C-alpha positions as CSV (number, residue, x, y, z in Angstrom):
1,M,-78.1,11.2,-72.2
2,P,-81.6,11.5,-73.7
3,A,-82.0,11.5,-77.5
4,E,-82.3,14.9,-79.1
5,E,-85.9,14.2,-80.1
6,D,-86.8,13.7,-76.4
7,Q,-85.6,17.2,-75.5
8,P,-88.1,19.9,-75.2
9,Q,-88.1,22.3,-78.1
10,P,-87.4,25.9,-77.3
11,L,-90.3,28.3,-77.5
12,T,-90.7,30.4,-80.6
13,P,-90.6,34.2,-80.0
14,T,-94.4,34.2,-80.5
15,E,-94.9,31.4,-78.0
16,E,-92.6,33.0,-75.5
17,A,-94.4,36.3,-75.9
18,F,-97.7,34.5,-75.3
19,V,-96.5,32.7,-72.2
20,R,-95.2,35.9,-70.7
21,A,-98.4,37.8,-71.5
22,L,-100.5,35.1,-70.0
23,S,-98.4,35.0,-66.9
24,R,-98.8,38.8,-66.6
25,V,-102.6,38.5,-67.0
26,M,-102.8,35.8,-64.3
27,T,-101.0,38.2,-61.9
28,A,-102.5,41.5,-62.9
29,M,-106.1,40.6,-63.6
30,P,-107.1,39.7,-60.1
31,R,-105.4,42.9,-58.8
32,V,-107.3,45.3,-61.1
33,I,-110.6,43.6,-60.5
34,E,-109.9,43.6,-56.8
35,A,-109.3,47.3,-56.9
36,D,-112.5,47.9,-58.8
37,M,-114.5,45.7,-56.4
38,V,-113.2,47.4,-53.3
39,G,-113.5,50.8,-54.8
40,N,-117.0,50.4,-56.3
41,A,-118.7,47.7,-54.3
42,E,-116.7,47.7,-51.1
43,L,-116.4,44.0,-51.4
44,P,-113.0,42.3,-52.0
45,L,-112.8,39.9,-54.9
46,S,-112.2,36.9,-52.6
47,E,-115.5,37.7,-50.8
48,Y,-117.4,38.3,-54.0
49,T,-116.1,35.0,-55.5
50,T,-117.0,33.1,-52.3
51,L,-120.6,34.5,-52.4
52,M,-120.8,33.8,-56.1
53,H,-119.9,30.1,-55.7
54,L,-122.2,29.7,-52.8
55,S,-125.1,31.3,-54.8
56,E,-124.5,28.7,-57.6
57,A,-124.3,25.7,-55.2
58,P,-127.3,23.4,-54.4
59,H,-129.1,24.8,-51.4
60,R,-126.5,27.7,-51.5
61,R,-124.1,25.6,-49.4
62,L,-120.7,24.1,-49.9
63,R,-118.2,22.2,-47.8
64,M,-115.5,24.5,-46.7
65,S,-112.8,22.4,-48.5
66,Q,-114.8,22.4,-51.8
67,L,-115.4,26.2,-51.5
68,A,-111.7,26.8,-50.9
69,A,-110.8,24.8,-54.0
70,L,-113.3,26.7,-56.1
71,C,-112.0,30.0,-54.9
72,N,-108.4,28.9,-55.3
73,L,-107.6,29.5,-51.6
74,S,-106.1,27.3,-48.9
75,L,-108.5,26.0,-46.3
76,S,-107.1,28.4,-43.8
77,G,-107.5,31.3,-46.2
78,M,-111.1,30.3,-46.9
79,T,-111.8,30.1,-43.2
80,R,-110.6,33.7,-42.9
81,V,-112.8,34.9,-45.8
82,V,-115.9,33.0,-44.4
83,S,-115.2,34.4,-40.9
84,R,-115.3,38.0,-42.3
85,L,-118.5,37.2,-44.2
86,E,-120.0,35.5,-41.2
87,E,-119.4,38.5,-39.0
88,R,-121.4,40.6,-41.5
89,G,-124.3,38.1,-41.6
90,L,-123.6,37.2,-45.3
91,V,-122.6,33.6,-44.7
92,L,-123.1,31.1,-41.8
93,R,-121.4,27.9,-41.0
94,A,-123.3,24.7,-40.4
95,K,-122.1,21.2,-39.5
96,C,-122.0,18.9,-42.5
97,S,-124.8,16.4,-42.3
98,E,-122.8,13.8,-44.3
99,D,-119.7,14.1,-42.1
100,A,-119.9,15.3,-38.5
101,R,-116.3,16.5,-38.7
102,G,-116.9,18.8,-41.7
103,W,-118.4,22.2,-42.0
104,N,-120.5,23.9,-44.7
105,A,-120.6,27.5,-45.6
106,V,-124.1,28.6,-46.3
107,L,-125.1,31.8,-48.1
108,T,-127.7,33.8,-46.2
109,E,-130.4,36.0,-47.8
110,S,-128.3,39.1,-46.9
111,G,-125.4,37.5,-48.6
112,L,-127.4,37.0,-51.8
113,V,-128.5,40.6,-51.7
114,C,-124.9,41.7,-51.2
115,L,-123.8,39.7,-54.2
116,Q,-126.6,41.1,-56.3
117,E,-125.6,44.6,-55.3
118,A,-121.9,44.0,-56.1
119,W,-122.5,42.2,-59.4
120,P,-122.7,45.4,-61.5
121,A,-119.3,46.5,-60.3
122,H,-117.8,43.1,-61.0
123,L,-119.5,43.0,-64.5
124,A,-118.2,46.5,-65.4
125,S,-114.7,45.6,-64.3
126,V,-114.6,42.3,-66.2
127,R,-116.0,44.0,-69.3
128,R,-113.5,46.9,-69.1
129,H,-110.4,44.8,-68.3
130,V,-111.1,41.7,-70.3
131,F,-113.8,41.9,-73.0
132,D,-113.1,45.4,-74.2
133,E,-109.5,44.1,-75.0
134,L,-110.8,41.0,-76.7
135,D,-113.2,42.8,-79.0
136,G,-113.4,41.0,-82.4
137,H,-111.8,37.8,-81.2
138,D,-113.6,34.5,-81.4
139,L,-114.1,33.6,-77.7
140,V,-115.3,30.0,-78.3
141,P,-112.0,28.5,-79.3
142,L,-110.1,30.7,-76.9
143,T,-112.4,29.6,-74.0
144,A,-112.0,25.9,-75.1
145,A,-108.2,26.2,-75.2
146,L,-108.1,27.9,-71.7
147,R,-110.4,25.1,-70.3
148,R,-108.0,22.5,-71.7
149,I,-105.1,24.2,-70.1
150,A,-106.9,24.5,-66.8
151,T,-108.2,20.9,-66.7
152,T,-104.9,19.1,-66.2
153,P,-104.9,16.4,-63.5
154,E,-103.2,18.9,-61.2
155,S,-106.1,21.4,-61.5
156,A,-108.9,18.9,-61.1
157,P,-110.0,20.2,-57.6
158,Y,-110.5,23.6,-59.2
159,D,-112.7,22.5,-62.1
160,V,-116.0,24.2,-62.4
161,A,-118.8,23.1,-64.6
162,P,-118.8,25.3,-67.7
163,E,-122.6,25.7,-67.6
164,R,-122.5,27.2,-64.1
165,R,-123.8,30.7,-64.2
166,H,-123.9,33.4,-61.6
167,L,-125.9,36.6,-61.5
């Protein structure tokens, strides 16, 4: 039997409340932003996020697998999103020059325009649902803590450079 000091310590009531609130945010936040994006920009959050990551990528192109990781989708889920965007002329697929088996998603000019038009709805939603609630809090240490939490070895494929900016 492991020594008592090796046993995990129970969470304090404050820690438990924080974990539960964080879990709720991770579930609720995408839903409320999705509803705003569909209602105001007629662009689901998964499609907005896909266009955003492509707009930030060199030459506005990413391997499908890398794009899936950045969007936190499975490869098959990313394929469905890209197919919808491709049908609307917002993205196209091109063979990967480094690997003939791979495919890249490439943002078109129409896709960039669509992203630019949807950006105000996304910005308003994020401000309303996130930053209006964090008013007065020091975001620098909070951001640093969230980055540390999100950069475990298990999350490595999803890491995004902090200096990346979108519209």
